[in-house]
N, C-alpha and C positions, 0 to 999 in steps of 0.2 A: 745291805742290798735288799731291795724288794723282792719278796716271793710270793706269787699269788697261791691263795688257799682254795683248792678246788679238789673235787673226786671225779674220776671217770665214770659216771653213772652208767647205767644200761641205756638211758635215753641218749646220752651223748655217744655211745658207743654205736648205737643203732642209726643215729644221724650221720656219723663219719662213714659208716659202711655204705649208706645211701649216697654219699657225697662222692665216695670213691667210685662206685658203680656208675653214676653218671658221668663223672669226669672221664672215665676210660671209654664210655660210649661216645660222647661228645667230640673228645680229642681224637677218637679213631674214624669217626664218620667222614665218608667221602664226599664231602661237600666241594663245590667249585668255588673258586676264590670270590666271585661276584656275590655269592650267597653268604660267604664268612663277612665280607664288607657289610652288607646290608643287615646281618645280624648284630655286628658290632655298632653300626650306626644306630639301628633301633634301640639297644641297650644304652648307648651313651645319651641319646635323647630322654629316655626314661629316667636315667639316673641323674641328669641335670634338673629335669622338671621336678621329680619328687624330692630329690635332696634339697631342692630350694623350697618347694611347696611345704614340706613337713615343718619348715621353720618361719611359715607364715606368707610365702610369696604368692601373689594371687594369680599368676598367669596360668593358662590351661597349657595342656600338652602340645595342642596345636600352635599356639602363640610361641611357646618355647622353640618348637621345631622351626617356625618362621624366622625367629630372631638368630638361630644358629645358621640358617640358610642365608643370612643377610638381609632379610626382608624387613621392612618398616612396619613396627607393630606400634599401636596406641595404647600405652599402659604407664603405670607409675615408673619413673625414670630408675628409682631404686630397684623395683623387680626386674626390670630389663638389665641393669648392671649385675644384679646378683647372677643372672644366668650367664651372661658373657664371661663373669669372674669364674663361675664354676666349669665352663668350658676351658677357660685358661689353666684352671687346677688339673683338668684331665690331661692336658699337655704336659703339664710340670711332671705329673705322676709318671708319665712314659719315660721322661728324661731322669727322673729320681729311680725308676725301676732298673735301669741299666747302669747306674753309678755304682762304681766299685767301692768296697769298704764296708764299715758298719753303719748301722742306723745311728742318727745323732740328732739333738734338738734343734739344729738349724734346718733340717728337713721340714719338722712340724712348723718351724716358725715360717719358712718359706711357702709352705701350703696356705698357712694362715694369711698371710701377706696377699697371696693371690686370691684367696676368698673374699676378703673385705677390702679389696681395692676401691678407692672411691665412694666407700659406703662409711668406713670409720676415718676419724682423722689419721692422718699419716703416721704420726708418732705413736699410735696405737696398733699399727698393722705390723704383724710379726713380732710382736713385744708382749712379754708374759706381764699379765696384769699386775698392778702396783696399789689396787684398791679392793676392799671387801665386796662381793657380790652375794646376793640371795635370789633364788628362783621362786616366784609367787605364782599361784594360781590366779589365772586372769580374772575370774568370776568374782572370787571371794577375797582375794589378796592374800590368803594363808600361804606362809611360807612352806614350799614343799621341797626345797633342796638347799643346803648351806654348804657350799665348796669349803675347802679348807682355807685359812688365812694366806692371804697374798704373800707373806713372808716365808711361807712352806713351799710355795710352787716351784722355786727353782730347784730345792732339794728333792722334792718328790719327782720332778721331771729327772732328774739326774738319777736317781734310784731306779725308776722305771726303765730308763736306756741302758742302765748297767745290766739290769735283768735281761733285757731284750737282746742284747749282744752277747751275753753270757754262753759259753759253749754248751753247757749242760741244758739251757733254756732253748738253744737252736734245735735240740732233739725233740722238742714239744711239736706236734703236729702243726702245721701253718694255719689251718683253720682255727685251732684252739689259741695260737699266738695272736692271730688277728682279732679274735673275740676278747680275748685278755686285754689286749691294747685299747680296743674299743672301749671295754668298761673303764679301765683306770683312767684313761685321759678324760673321759667324761666326768668321771669322779674328781679329778683334779682341778678341771675346767680351768685350763691355764690362761685363757684370754678373757677380755672383757666381753667381747660379742664374737659370734662367728664359731663358737666351740663345736657345735653338732657337725656342721658341714666339714671343718676341718677334721675332726677325728675320724668321721666316716670316710673321708678321703685317705687318711693316714692308715687306716685298717685295710683299705683296698691296696694301698702301695705294699703292705707286708703280703697280701696274696699275690700281687704282681711279681714281687722279688723272689718269693718262695714257691715259684710254679704253679700257684692255684688261681690263676686269673682266669682259666679255662676259656681261652681264646677271646676273652672280654664279651661273652655272649648273654651275661646275665647282670641284674641290677638289684642289689639288696635294698637299696632306697625304695624302691616301687613297694616292696613289702612293707617296709618300716612305715611308709607313708599310707599305705591302704588301711593299715590298723596301728595308729599311733599310739592309741591307749594301751595296747598290749606291749609296745616298744618301750614306753615310758614306765609301764609298771614292772617289766622285767629288769630294769635299771633300778627303780625305786625300791624293789624288793630286797636288793643286795644292800643299797645305801641305808636302809632302816636298821640293819644289823647292828652298826657301830658308828661312833663318830670317827673312828680311826680306820683309814682306808685299808692299811696292811692286815688288820686283823678280820676284814670281811671274808666270807666264804662265798666265792662268785659262781658256785655250781649252777644255781637256778638261771644266771645270765647265760652261762655257756651251753646250757640246755637249749634255751630260747634261741641264742645265735645261731648254733649249729643246726637246729630246727629250720630256722629261716633259710640257711644256706641250702640245706637238703631239699627245700620244697622249691625254691628257685631253680636249681639245677635240674631238678626232676623235670620241670617245664620246660627248660631248654632241651632237655634229653629227648622227650617226647616230640618236640618241635623238630629237632634235628632228625630223629628217627624217620619222621615222615618224609622229610626233605630227601634224606639219604637213601630213602627208600628201603634198599635191601643190601645187606652186607656183600651179597652175591655180584653187585656191580663192582664192588672194590676188588673182589677176588678175580672176577673175570677180567678187568681191564688193567689192574694193578696199579691204576693211577686214577686221579680225579677225572671225570668226563666233562668237557664242555657243553653244558646244557643250558638252553634259554629258560627263563622264568615259566614260560607256557609250558615247554616240556616238563619240567620239573612238576608241574601242578597234574599233567596228565599221568607221569609216572606214579605220582603219590595217590592218585585215585586207583589207578589199575592195581598197584600193589595192595593198597588197604582192602579193595574189594574182590581181590583175586582175578578179575579181569574186566574190561570196559568195551561195551558195544560202541558203536559210532553215535548214537543218538545220545547216550549217556556222556560220552566225552565232549560232545558239543555243548551239553549243560556245564561241564567244568570249564569251559571257555566261552560264557555267554557273549562278551563282547567283541568276538571275532567271527569272521566268516567261516563257512563250512571248508571252503577251500584252504585257508589258513589253518584250520584244525587238521586237514588231511596232509598238507605239507609238513607239519610237525609230526605227525604221525609215521609218514614216509621216512623222514630223517631218523627218527628214533629206530625205526626198522633197519634202515641202512648201517646205523651203528651197532646193530645186533643187541639192541637193549630190550626191545618188545619184538613179539613176532604174532603173526595172525593165527587163530585156532578156529577151525570151522570154515565154512564156505558160504558164500552168497550173502544174503541179509542177515542170517543168523550168525555171522561171523563175529568173534570177539577178539580184543586184543590182550594179550597176557605178557608177563615179565619172561624174557627169554633165560632159560637156566642153562643153556648149552651154546 
């Protein structure tokens, strides 16, 4: 059975600590359901856009969003199909996340099938490769990655899943399990095409099944796509160690992977902190408070600044009338979330603490 070789370095420990701290804040934040949906929707669009863009898709984030909304977009048919496919993969992950039992190769095959639907020949979709492949540098033609011979693929996959389902391996932190799966499956390169998207989706599935999807608020693909050179170099730095996957020491990759998760969750944490405003809201009401988006923006400003006068709050909502701003403020006061401090023109609004 395959057993990954790595050490828990100080960098990995620090990253896991940061991830745990962010996760706790995000999952405990008193966000209203409408904001949760918005966060999830934004993360989904970014995941689909960047997850396909890193593989050469030319669509913009805006075009991706429009396709997902069902609007007509003029672009290469293949690019559009890739976006539609990745949306379908997201739906498949939701199904697989609640499926009982162990992980199995069919999950990987089903993800691949959805990823490359109408892009590769049907007989190649969800089927392990039966040919040799090499990855070349586009400009120079230099071979930068030689995956294992195709005859080894079924055995390597079997070994990997035996490890993933092993009781001892299940004690490993889910972030590390997702990172190990990410690297090993990339190294095996089980399919002729669509490996990157399939592997990243399977890695996400592990996070979902093992309670680390963190409300689906984040997108690792966005980070990978923003700096693809770092992403590929982190993988290549392990690849170069040995032709034999099992003998490679994957600590450098896990340091990179946990670092990416830590960065992305920190971003979400800060965003959620601003929107949830103050844990006092949760203590005060004991449950999520139904607030409009305009009200959340007003509270965010008042919380960040400590207080807010009428002129300042009008600037927070520049697209609406003064009467509308006043109406939102009155509603927040009636709910006991903010209160007036001072009198006449010098009055300010502050977060109500009692």
